[in-house]
N, C-alpha and C positions, 0 to 999 in steps of 0.2 A: 671321653674315656678318662677314667681315673687311674692313678698310679699308687701302688703299695710300697711302703718302705721295705728295704731289703733286710734279710736276716744277717746277723753277724756271721761272717764266713770264717773267722779265725779267732782264737782266744789265746792271748799271750799268757805264759806261765806266771808272769809277774803280777797279773791282776789279783786283786784281793778277792777273797771268797764271796763277800757280799756283792761286789761288783759283778763277779762271775754269775752269781745267782740271779741278779737283776737282768743280766743279758739273757739268761735262760727263760725268765718270765716274759721278757719282751719278745723273744723268738717264738715262745709258745703262743702268745697272744696273736702274733702275726700269722702263725700256722693255722690257728683256729679261724681267723678271719678269712684266710685264703681258701680254707675248706668249706666255708659257708656256715660255720657254727657261730652265728652272730651273737646269740645270748651269752655264751661263754666268753667270746672275744670281748664283748662289752664289759663283762665283769672283770676280765684281766686288765683291760685298758684303764678302767675306773680305779682299780686297785693301785695300779702303777701311778696314776695321777694323784691319788690321795696320799701316796707315800712321797709326794713331791719329786717324782721322777722327771728329770729334765731331758728327756730324749725326744728329739724332733720327730722321729718316726711314729712314736706313740700318739702324739697330738695330731699329726697328719692323717694317720690311719683311722683314729677315732673320729676325726672330722668327716671322713668318708662315710662311716656308719651313721653319724648324725644327719648327714645330708640325705642318705638313702631313707632315713626314717622321717624326713620332712622337717627336721629341726634345723632350719637353714641358718638362723642367727647364731645358734650354738656352734654349728659346724664352722661358720666363719671365724668365730672366736678361737676355735681349736686350730684351724689352719694358720691364723695369724700368730698364735702362740708358737707353733712349729717354726715359723719364719723368724720369730724373735729369738728363739733358741739357736737356730742355725740359719743366718741370713743368706747362706749359699746353697740352701736346699731347694733345688730347682723343682722337684716333684711337688712340694707344698705350694709353690707359686702356681704350678699348673692346675692342681686340684682347686686352689682358691679361684683361679680363673673360671673353672667349670661352675663353681658355686655362684660367682658374681654374674655369670651369664644367666643362670637359672633365676636369679633375683632381678634380672632385667638391667643390670648395671654393665652395659656392654663396653663402654669406654674403659671402665676400671678393669674389666676382664681382659681386654686387649693389653693393657699396661702390665697386668700380672703375667700373661703369657710371654710378653716381650722380655720380662725380667727372667723368666725361666730359661728362655733362649739365650739371653745374655750370659747367664751362668753356665749353661750347657748348650753351645751352638749346634751340637749333634743330637738334640732332643727332638726326635721325630714326632712324638706324641704332642708336644707343645705346638709344633708347626701345624699339625693336623687340626688340633683344637682351635688354634688361632684362625685357621681357614674357616671354621664354622662361624666364628665371631664376625669375620669379614663378610661372610655370606649373609648373616643376620643384619649387618649394617648396610647391605646393598653394594658392598665393594667387591663385586664378583671377580674382577680381574685379579685383585690382590688375594682373594680367596684361592683362586686357581694357582697362583704362584706359590702360596703357602702349602697347598696340598702336594704340589709337584716337588717342593723342597723336602717334605716329609718322606715321599717315595724315594727321592734321591738318596736320603740318609739311610732309609731302610726299605730296600726293594721288595721285602716280603711283608710289608705293612698293609694287610688286607683292608683295614678300616679307611686308610687314606685313599686307596684305590676306589673304594665304595663311595666315599664322600666326593671325590673328584668326579666320578661318574655322575653322581646326582647333580653336581654343579653344572657339568657340561650339558646335561639335559635341560637345565634352566636356561643355559645360553643358546639352546637350539642346536648344539653340536651332537646330534643323536648317535651317529656312527661311532664317534670317538667315545661317547658316554657308554655305549654298549661294550666297547673294547675294554675300557678300564673296569667296568663292573664285572665283566666275565673274568678279568684277571684277579679281582678280589675273591671270586668264587673258586678259581683255580688254586689260589693260596689256601683258602679255607672253604672246602666243599660243604660245610655245615653252617655257612654264614647266612642266616635267615634274612637279615636286612638287605643283603646284597641281592638275593633272589627277588625280594619285594621291589627293590629299585629297578632291577632288570625287567621285571614285569611291566612297570610303568614306561620304561624306555621302549620296550618292544611294542607296547600298545601304541605309543606315539609314532613308531615306525610302520604301523599297520600290520605287524606280525602277530595277529590276534591269538592264534592257537599257541604259539610259542610263549606269548605273554601269559596266557591262561595256565600253561604248564608250569611257568615260573612261580605263579601265585600258589598253585597246588603244592609245589615243592616246599614253599614256606611252611604250609600246614603240616606236611610230612616231617619236616625238621623240628618244628616247634609249634604245636597246636595252640599254645597260649600266647603266641607272638602278638604284641599289641598292634592294633590297626589293620591287620591283614584281612579280617573279615569285612571291615568297612571298605577297604581297598577293592576287594573282589566284588562287593555289592555294586559299587559305582562303576567298576569296570564292565560288569554285565549290563548295567543301565546304558552306558555310553557306546557299547560296542555292537558290531554286527554279529549277533549271536548265531546266525546261520552258518558262520564260518567255524564254529566250535564243535568239537566232538560231543555228540549228544549224551553218550554214556558217562563221560567225565562230568558233563554239565549236571546230569542227574545226581551224581555223587556229591557234588559241591552244594547243590540245592538242598539235598538232605541235611547236610551239615548246617547250612545257613538258616534253614527254617526251624531247626531245633533250638537255635539261639534266640535270646530275648534282648540282645544288646546291639542290634543293627536296625536300619531303616528298611523294613521288608518291602515297602511300597515300590522300591526301585527294582525289585526282582520280577515284576509281573511278566515282562516280555520274555525273559529267559524261561520262566516257569511255563508260560503259554506255549512256547516252542517245544519244551520238553514233554509236557503232559496234557496240553489242550485237547488234542485229538482223542486221547484215551478217555478223558472225562466226557467229552461229547458222545463218543461211540457207546459208552456204558449207559449214560442217562437217556439217550435216544431210545434205548430198548427197555427202559424201566417198566413200562406197562406190561410187556410180555414176559420179562425175565427179571423178577425181583432180586435174584441173587447178584445182579450187576452192582447193586449198592454195596454188597459185602466186599466185592473186589475193590471198590473205591475206598471203603473204610479201612481195609487192610493195608492200604498204601498211606503211610504216615506223612509222606511228603505232600500228598494231595490234601489230606485233612489239615495239616499245619498251614498250608497255603490258604485254605478256606477261612481259617481263623485269623490270619495275619496279613494277607494281601487282598486289596480290593480288586476283584476281577473286572478288567476293563476291555471287554471283547463282546461283540454283539452275539456271536454264536454261543459263547459260554453263558451269557445272560439269558438267552432264550431257553437253553436246556435246564438251567437252574430254576428259572421261573416256572417252567413246565413241571419239574420235579417237585417243587414246593406245592404247586396246585394239586398234583397227584397225591402227595402224602397228606395234605390237609384234608382233602375230601375223603380219603381212605380212613384217616383217624376219626373223622366225624361219623363215618358209617360203623366202624368197629375198631376201637383203639387196641383191642387185644391182638389184632393181626400184625402189629408193629413189633419186630424183633429187636434184640439188643443192638445189632449192627445198624439197623435203620434208625434207631434212637440216636446213636452216636453221630450218624450222618446228619440228622435233623439238628442236633446241637451245633455242629460245625456250620451248617447252612444258616442257622440263626445268628451266629457270630458274623458271617459274611454279610447278612442282611443289615445287621447293626452297623457294620463298617460303611456300607453304601447308603445308609440312612433310609432304607426301605423304599428305594427308587423303583423296584420292580412293579410292574402293573399287576392288577388282580381282577378276576372275573366276578360276576354276581354270585355264581355258585360257591366260590371261595368265601365271599362275604357272608353268605348264609351259613356256611359251615363254621366260620369263626364265631358268629353269634351263638350258634349251638354249643360250641366248645366252651365259650366264656360262661354261658348259663350253667353248664355242668360243673365248671369250677366254682361258681357261686353257690351251687347246691352241694358243696363239699365232696365232689367227685374228682377233685384236683389230683393230678399225678404228674410225673416227670414228662411224659409224652405230651400231654395237653399243654403244659407250660412251655415246652421246647418249641412246639409248632406255633404257639402264640408269639413266641419270641422271634419267629421268622417274619412276623407281620407288624409287631409293635415293640418299641423298647419297653421292657417289663416295668421299669420304674414309673412309666406314664400310665399304667393300668392298675397300679397298686390300690387306688381307691375303688376301682370297679371290681377288682378281685382281691379282697382283703386277705384271703387265705395265703396269698403269695408271701406275705410278710413273715409268716411263721412256718412255711413249708420247709421241711428238712430232707436232705438226701445224702447218701454215702457215695454217690457217683461223682468222682472227681471232675469229670468233664462237665457234668451238669452244674457242679458248684462253681466252676470257672465261668460258666455262662451267666449265672446269677450275679457273680462278682462284677462281670463286665456290664451287665444291663441294669443292675439294681444298686449294688454297693458303691461303685465308682461314681455314677451320676449323682447319687444322694450326697456323696462326699463333696462333689463339686458345688452343689447347692449350698452346703454348709460353709465351704470355703469362700463362696461369693460374698458372704456377709462381712468378711474382713479385708476385702480388696480395697486398697486405698483409692480415693477419687479426688481429682483436682479439677477445679473450674466447673463449667456447665457446658452441656451439649445443646446449643441453641440453633445452630445452622440447620435449615430445613433438610438439605441433602444429607448432612451428617446424621440427623435423626432417622431418616429413612434407611441409611446404610446400617446404622446400629440395629434397627429393628430386623433387618434382613439377616444379620449374623447372630442374633440372639436365639433364633429357633434351633439352630444346630451349631455347636462349636466348630469353627472352621479354621484350617482343614483338620479332619480327624486323623490322628496317628497313634500308634500303640507303643512302639518300642524304640529304644536307642540307649546309648551309654556314653555320657560325657567323659568318662575316664579313658575311653578309647579314642577320643578326639585329640589329635596331636597338638600340643601347645606350641603356638607360633607367635613371633612378634609381629608388629603391625606391618613391617616391610614384607615379611614372608607371606602374610595373608593377602595383601594387596597384589604383590608380584605374581603369586600363583594365578590370580584372576586376570591380570592385565598382560601377562607375558605374550609376546616377546618384549614388551615395554617393561620398565622397572623403575622403582622410586628409591631414593636414598633418604630415609627419614631419620633424623637424629632427635628422637623424642626424649622427654624427661624420664627419670627413673620412678616417678610417681605412678600410681595406678592409672591405667588407661581408662578413660571414661567413654563408654560406648552407649549410644541410644539406638534401640530398635523401635522405630516409629511404625506401629501397625504390626504387632508381634503375633496376633491371632492366637492359636492354641499352643504356641511355644516351640514348634519345631525349629524355628530360627534361633531360639534361645539355646537349644542343644548345640546347634552349629556355632553359636557365638562363643562356646567354651573353648574354641581353638585360640582365642586371643589370650596371650600370656599376660598375667598380672593385670586383670581387667575387672572393673565393676560395670555391670550391665543394667541399664534402666530400660524398661519395656513398657510401652503405652499402647492402648487399643481402645476403640469405642465399645467393643462387645464385652459385657460382663461375663457371659457364659463362656466365651473363648478364653478370657483371662482366668476364669476359675478352672477350666480344663488345664491351662498352662500351669497354674499353681499346684494342682494335684500332681502333674507329671514331674515338675521340678522338685517337689517334696519327695516323691518316690525315688528319684534319681540322685538325691542328696546334693543338688546344686544350691550353693549358698552365697553366690555373688550377684544375685539378681533381685531387682525391685520391680514389682508389677504395679501399674497405675492405670485406672480407667480415666481416660481423658481424650479430648479432641486435639489433633495436631494444631488446630487454630489457636490453642491455648498453651502451647509448649513453653511460652515465656514464664509461666507459673512454676516451672521446674527450677528456675533461678540457678541455672547451672550451664556451663559451657562444656561441650563434648568434643573429644578428639576424633571420634568416628561416629557417623550416623548411617544406619542401614534403613532404607525405606523402600521395600520391594512390593510392587503390586498395590500401592495405596493411593498415591497422588492422583492417578488417573480415575479414581472413583470419587474424588472430591468435587465440590461445586466449581472451585477455581484452583486447578493444580498449581498455577504460578504463585498464588497466595500461600498455599501450603508449603511450597518450596522455600519461599522467602522467610516464612516463620521458622523453618528448620535451619536455614542458613544463619539466621540471627543468633542461634545458640550453638553454632559450629565454630570452633576456634579458628583463628587465622592460620592458614596452611593446614587446616583440618581436612579429613577425607570423608567422602560420602559415597555410599553404594546405593544406586537407584535402580528400580525396575519399572518400566513404562510399556504400555501396549504399543505394538507396531501396527500401523494402518494397513500395510501391504499384507502382513501375515494373517490378518483377522477378517479377510473378505467373507469367509464362510460365516463367521459370527455376525458380521454386519447384516448379511442376508437373513440370518435367523432372527435377529432383533427386529428387522423390518417386518418379517412374517408374523412374529409374535404381536407386534403393534397392530398390524392390519387385522388380526383375529381377536384383538382385545383380550389376549390371554394374560392372566395374573400370575405373579410369582408365588403361587401356592402349590401344595403337593399335587393336587388333582390336575391342575392345568399343566404342570411340568411333566407329569406322567403321560398325559394325553399327547403333549407335544413330542415327547420322546417316541411314543408309539407311532406317531405320524412319520417321524424321521426313519424309524426302523422299517416301516412298511414300504418305504420308497415313495410314499405319497407326495413328498415335497422333494422332488429331484434336485432342485437347485441348491439344497443344503444337505444332501445325502452324505457329504464328506464329514459331517459332524461326528459320525460314528468312529472316525479315526482320531478324535480328540479324547485323550484320557479323562479330561474333566467332565465328559458327558455321562460318566458312569456312577456318580453319586449325586444325591439330591442337592446338597449345598453347593457342590462344585458346578453342577449343571445350572443351578440358579445363578451362581456367580458368573458363569460363562455367557449365558444367553439372556437372563432375566434381570440383570443387575439394574438397580434404580438409576445409576449414572455411570457412563463410560466415556472416557476421552481416549483418542488414539493419536499417535504421532508418526511423523516421518523424520528421517534423519536430518533433513535440512532444518526442521523445527527444533530438533535437539541442539543443533549448532547455534541457533538463535538464542535458545534458553541459556546455553553456556556463556555466550558473549554478553548477554544482558545482565547475567548474574555474576560475571567475573569468575567463572569456573574454568579450570583446566581439565580437559578430557584426557583420561589416562588409558582407557582401553575397555573393550567389551569383554565380558566373561562368557566364553564360548568353548565348546569342545575343541580339542586340539585338531581334530580332522577338519573342522570348519576353518580354523586359522591356517592350516596347511593349504587348503583350497584357495583361500584369500591370497596367500603368498604367491601362488602360481599366477594369479591375475595381476597382482600389484607387488612385484618383487622389490621395487625401489622403496616401498613403505616399510622400512625395517622395524619400526615400533608399532606398526599397524594402528595408527591413531589418526589417519587421514579420513575425516568423515565424508568428504566428497567421494572418495574411493569406496567407502562402505555403502554409500547410497547407491552407487553403480552396482556393487556386488549384490545388494538386496534386490535390485531390479532383476538381476539374472537369476537369483535364488530367493524367491519371495518367502519361502518358509524358514529362512535362516533364523529369524527371531520369532518363531511360532509361539514360544512361551511368552517372552517379553524381551525388550531391549534391557539387558542387565549390564551395568557398567559402573566404573569408578570415576569420580571426579575429585579434584582438589580445589579448595578455596584459596584464591590468591591472597597473598599478604597485602594489607592496605596500608 
């Protein structure tokens, strides 16, 4: 929190007129600033400075504006000038501390806050802000003391209560955290951040409906509140949605699916709970009652979901596959019978099919109808309906040579134009970008070449939306501590840019998440050029400018000629010919005492996958589209009872994810005792698993003595009891020991 300089409260009669006028100008500038009239406030401050006004408040307040404008170096100069003019001006020291924290200069920030407190021992804001610094530095007990001191000085200081509540949540003191956060709301009922924090606390306490209501309250208070939409998205992903009020859930889904700055993939379970039955009931009656499509098209939540969320449910897939077949054959017979509502539904379905990479099966009758429709397009009978139904079966950019008229076809239908942007313009842009992706070394390893080939066919994994500006900027302590709590680290890094490597970045969704690192430069490598090109298009669209993409093999990372503070490598090493060799290559470029986040497959949690891979091998199935579709149909039909559980795996519902799940050219799996051996042999310190709070709470009930939750023998026992704990992967942080 920043402090403004006070107005002059009195004016002595003995003051000269020029001095009196200057005071008026200063007061006017401060009033403009307080009222939010920033352009005029800037003009007033700059005028005063140009007239060599030596008033400490002018420089301190002008520093606030410069800081808000992102002109941090100029802001620092302005704050230091205010201190030079008045070395006893506590507010300037406090504001300077805020700026230094933003610059990552945490120790200097702490010194500045201490100076403010030395000047004014009753400065509650300085104590509260210093608590934030202590929290950043991992000094959680000191942070708690500082927040409590701020509250002692000012019992009505809502922000200090809110900050303390957030800290107590980090410390696992959830009841007390709830108490202090509610006190912040009592003091300031319009405090959006406090409601957001309360939602997270209530979620951890298992009070899901109350947590959901708290998040909704944030939107009611401030619809532009940073991060709330992302917070709700991940809340819905991680929570038991069946405990939530369905009508409120529908209202939130309507808001979330209208936005293009969140990761919609995480909303599927919530959407399916709210709307799945409605979609199924309408599409099941499609043959007999065509008007049912109009009911679906009129529901913008359902249409937006088709465009933005990959539907991962067997029942939904069956009705959508059937609807696609029905519409395709009908269009072939008589295109004029398709009305406007049906066309809009077909466009939405085409976007869904593009997202799932055309994983739906098709019949011979459909294949014949598609040939007929393509021939009509070649014969200049092309229209929006023909193009839209073709887009339900093929990515349009791949049939440009077969249907040349696609290149010049024009439409005024905005939904149709969005479809062609998705399926033609964006993929062609990626092809163009691929020509300029940097490449280092060569990819010679046989397994690496096969893996590269697998991922070139489809950028993996496909995602559409996100917003790095809504990713909260955190220092390395905060990022890691969120993942490993209740354990925590105290890292005293340099003030230089944090150097982060994402080894195996795929299409770049990890890059978006990496924007949470404060003051960082991100290097991203991957084998797949098509995935890197997809990532490049996305980071260009999102204005991310601290990332370098490189096509290369992990086996060649020494060619980067750089040491990294943090390496993230999730879901990659277990697909290498020799995971241990890949790990050693990465450790060679990790700084001493550096941190690594790894993701590796669990042997216990992938029993279904192992059975599937054995079946695929026994049937000599290949990792091509036809064999994958046939395999999925066998699973759906119940023909292969022993692997019927695959329908509950989300990765089963897109072509590239199913290929990755069951048909991957190389897969290694691990048990926790093997992880322990890997850590010991590579001199790594295990810091903790990244898991949902509900899982960690369950673990605590079984092993209450393991306060840091880092005992791997205990975790091995826990996984035996709950074998699906690591169904995705073991995801964990380790630290490289100093040598």
